[in-house]
N, C-alpha and C positions, 0 to 999 in steps of 0.2 A: 720260772714258776712262781706262782703266788706264794708270798711268804707271810706268816703271821708273827706279830711281835706283841708282847704284853709289856706295858710300861708301868712300873711301880712309881709311886709318888716320890719325888726327890726334888732338890733345889734346882733352880733354873740352870746355873752354870754346870753343875755336875750332870744334870739331865742332858744338856746339849752335847757334852763330851760323850756320854753314854750312847746317845743315838748315833753320833758320828762313828763310833768304834764298832757298834754292834748292828747297825742297819744292814739287813740282808738284801743283796742286790742280785739281779739276774745277769749272768754272763752270757755273751753270745756263744751259742753252741757251735760244734764243728760242722754241722749240717743244717741247712735251712729248714729241714723237716722238723727240727726238734723244738720249735716254739709255735704255739698257736695263741689265739686271742685271749682266752680266759686265763692262760698261764702267764700273761704279761701284766698282771696286777699284783701289787703287794698289799697285804691286809694289815692294818694297824688297829690295835685296841687301846684306847686311851681313856684314863680315869682322871677326872679333874681333882686337883689337890684340895684338901679341906680348907686351906687358907686362901683359896683363889677368890678374888673379887669378881663380881659380875661384869663380863665384857663380851663383845660380839664373838661368836664362835669362830668366824673366819680369822679374826685377829688373834684369838687364843691359839688356834691350831698353827698359825704361821710361826708364832713364837715357840710353840711346843715341839714341832717337828723340825729337826735340823735340816738345813739345806733346801727348804721349800719356800716358794714365793707366795705372797697373798693371792696373786692372780690365779696361781695353780690350785690353791685351796678353794677359791670361789668357783672355779670351773668344775671341780669335783662336787661341790655342793649343788651347783646348778644341774649337774648330770644325775643327781640322786645317789651319789656314791659316798655321802657322809650321812650316817644315821645315828639317832639317839637310841640307846639301849635301855630297856626297862630293867632296873636292878633286881626286880622280883620275878622277871621272866614271864609275866602274865600277858604282855603285849608284844607283838612282833616289832622288829626294828623300825623306827619312824624316821623318814627323811626330814631334814630340817632346812631352814633358810639361813642365809648368811648373817642376818641380823639377830638370830637367836642369842640370848644372853646365857652364857654358861653359869652353872651353879655348882657349888662344892659337892663332890660325889657323883656328878654326871659322868656317864660312860658313853663313848662314841666309837662306832665302827667306821673306819676310814679305808676306802679302797682307792689306791693311787695307780694310775697308769705308769708303769716303770719306764723311766727315760734313761736309756743306756748312754755311755760316754759318747760325746760327739765324735763322729768319724767322717773323714773326707770322702765324699762321693764324687767320682769323676763322671760327668755326663757322657753317655755313649749313645750313638744313633741306633739303638736296638729297636727293631720294629715292634710296635705294640698293637694288638688287636683290640682297639677301643670300641666297646659295644655302645657305651653311652658316656657323655661328658657334659657337665655344665659348670657353673662357677663354684659349686660346692662339692660335687662328687664325680668320680670316674669309675666306670665298671669296665674291667679288662678280662678278656678271655685268654688266660695264660696257657701257652703250649707246654706239653710235657718236656722235661729236660731243662727248663729255665728256672734257675734258683731265684727266689723272691728277694732275699736280702743278703748283702755281703757278710761273710763269716769266714772262719778258718778254712782255708782251702778253696774258697770262692770269694775272692776279693774284687772281682770285676765281672763284667758281662752278666749282670743280674737285672732283674726287673726294676730294681730301684735305680740302677744306673740309667736305664731307659727312661724312667720317670723323670730323673734329673734333667735329661736332655729335652724331653717333651715339655716340661714345665718351665724351663729357664726363660722362655719367651713370654710366659703368661703370669708368672708370680715371682716376687723377690723374696718373700718370707718363706723359709723352709720350716714346715711343721715337724714336730717330734715324730720320729720313725718314718718320716716322709709320707705321713698320712696313712700308714698301714694300720688297720684295726683288726685284721685277721690274715692268715696265710694259708696256703695249700702246699702240699709237699712238692718237692722238686720234680718228681716223676709222676705227678698227678696233673692232669689237664683240667681246665675249666675256669669258672667265674670267681673273681674276687673284686671287692669294692675298695676304693682308695679315697680318703678324704682330701679335699683341696682347700678347705677353710677350717679355721679353728672351731667354728660352730659345728661343722660336719664331724670333725674328729671327736669332739666330746659326745655328741648325740649318737653317732654310730658305735662308739665304744660302749656306751650305756646299753644300746640295743643288743649288741653281742653278749654283753655281760648278763643282761636280763633274759636272754634266750628268746627274744621277740623277733629275731630274724628268721627267714625261711631258707634252709639249705638242704638240697637233695642231691645225692650222688648216684651215679650208675656204677655198678661193680659187677664183674664176672667172678664168681667164687667157685671153688672146687666143691664137687659133690652135689647131690640132689636133696635140697632142703625138705624136711618132712612136712613143714607147714607152709601155707601160702603167704603168711605174714607173721610177724612176731616182734618182740621187743627184747633187746639185750641190755641187761643192767649189771654192770660190773665196774668197780672202781678201776682207774687206770693210773699207773705210776711207773717209776723207773724199775727196770728189771733188777733184781737183787744181786745178780752176778754180773750180767753184761749191761753196764750202766748206759751204753749208747742206745739200748733198746728200751721199749716200753712193755709193760706186762699188765695182765688183767688180774684183779683181786676181787673175786665175787663176794667174799665175806666182808669187804669194806675195811679190812684191817690196815691196808696201805692205799696210797694214791688218793684220787679225788673221784667223786661221783661222776659216772659217765653213762649216758642213755642213748641207744641207737634203735630206731624203729626201721624195720625192713619189710619189703613187699616183693614177692616173686613176680617177675615180668615174663620170663621165658625159661623153659627147661631144655637142656641138651643132654640128658642122661647123666653125664659125668661132670658137667659144670652147670651153673645156674646164673642167669642174669637177674640181678636184684636192684631195686631202688632203695637206697638208704637215706633216711631223714634224721638229721642230727638234732637232738634235743639239747645236748651239751656240746662243747667244742674242745675236746682234749687232744693232746698230741697223738697222732696216728690212730685216732679213735676207731674208725671203721676197720682199719687193717688189724688192729689188736682184737677188737670184739669178734670179728669173723674168724680169726684164728682161734680165739677162745672157745667158740662153739663148734670147732672142728671143720670150718669151711674157709680156709685162708684164701686171699685174693689170688687169682690166676697170675702167675709169673711174678709174685711178690717175693723177691729174693731175701728180703729182710725177715719176713715172717713165714717162711717155709712154703711159699707158693710157686717157687721156680723149679719144682720137680713134679713128677706124675703122682698126684695124691689119690685120685680115683680113676678107675678104668680097667681095661683088660691087659693081659700079658702079651697080646699079639704084637708082633713087630710093626705091622701096618699102623696100629693105633699109636704106638710109641713114636713112630716117624711123623705121624700127623700132629701129635702134640708138640713135638720139637719144631715143626714148621710153624705152628701157632706161636711158639715162643719167639721165633724169628720175626713173625709178622708184627707182634707187639712186645718189644724187648723191655717191658716195664710192667709195673703192677696195673691191672685192668681197673682203673678208677678214674672217674670223670665227674667234676663238679658241674652238674648240668643246670641246676636251678638255684637262683639267688633272689631273695625278696627282703626288702627292708622299707622302713618309712623314711621318706626324704626329710633330712634334718631342717630344711628351710621352708618347704611348702607343706609338709605334713602329709603329702600324697604317698600312697602305698605304691612302691616300685617293684616290678617283677621282670626277671630276665631269665632266658634259657639259652644255653649254648649247645649247638649241635655236636654230635659225636665227632671226634677227630678221625682222620682217615685210618689210622692204625687200629683203633677200637672198632670202627665200622667193618673193616676187612676181617678182623678177628671173628666178629659175630657171623659174617657171611660164611667164613670157613666152617664154623661149627654148625650152622644151618645146613650147609651142603653135606657135611659128614652125617648128620642125623638123618637127612633125607635118603642117603644111600643105605643106611641101616634099616630104614622102614620100607624099602622096596621089597616087594614079594619075590620069593625065590622061584 
């Protein structure tokens, strides 16, 4: 998760020790579902000491932040992730250049891509459905059931293991996080982009952070939504009791801002097919937001969709729903559309992934069921 730290003015030696002891890091979760792109930044608020001499900001931050290289600072600056803060609050944060000379009292907001401890990845010949690939980026259509990154309980047979095998013949330098700038849940199918170059990693990370990417999902949710379209605004954070889950906080008292736009595509009386467009990218965002408004995803066992939420009491209906659970034994969520600006060419890229077979068969089953209900007696 993104972490915020406030650094008081202190002497260089004591400051370095303070940062080393108190810097908050992200730990790899037990399930690959538990991290997404915006939660993989840490936020630092830094105030320049009153006795500081004017020096380049990249050099200053390298000495100020423990354990960071000047190259990493320069990459953050180039990506627009280091901003000068107006002490009077009259102007929005201003991106700066590496040669900016710091002045006493300057305040900076620094967002850093969290780099976890290096872990050994064993290349595995895992088939990858590569939709697009060039020297800078790779777009993959991930199947449901494939974990993106190794973690507790999933140390092998992940997408990253497949990436290691695929890239070992084309690159010698391993990028941080193996080029991952976002993730999708283990049991969600669909598109994700992977950076293959340092340039791509920095620029794609900035696009996801600035919400300038396009991400649309197809979801089958329980119930008949009252409106054809709408927007869900509710912060998302850890559940207060069950820490492995996420929860919605509509008053914004906890968690981080999360915004999901939805549009109804097809209605089946008891379930509805919707298109969800992410404005933010929080952990389990669509699943949590839909549960929050009373329409959990079909067969989402984590958020209450793996039971009959809407429908009749008749045995024939119950048997039909359970057959549907068998057709698609996971949450009905598919990352169908992905758009971003190519980090090298500046060209806008757009990709769409067809529905996987289980999702397609699930919709066919519901269409047939509704057609039977509509037949005249």
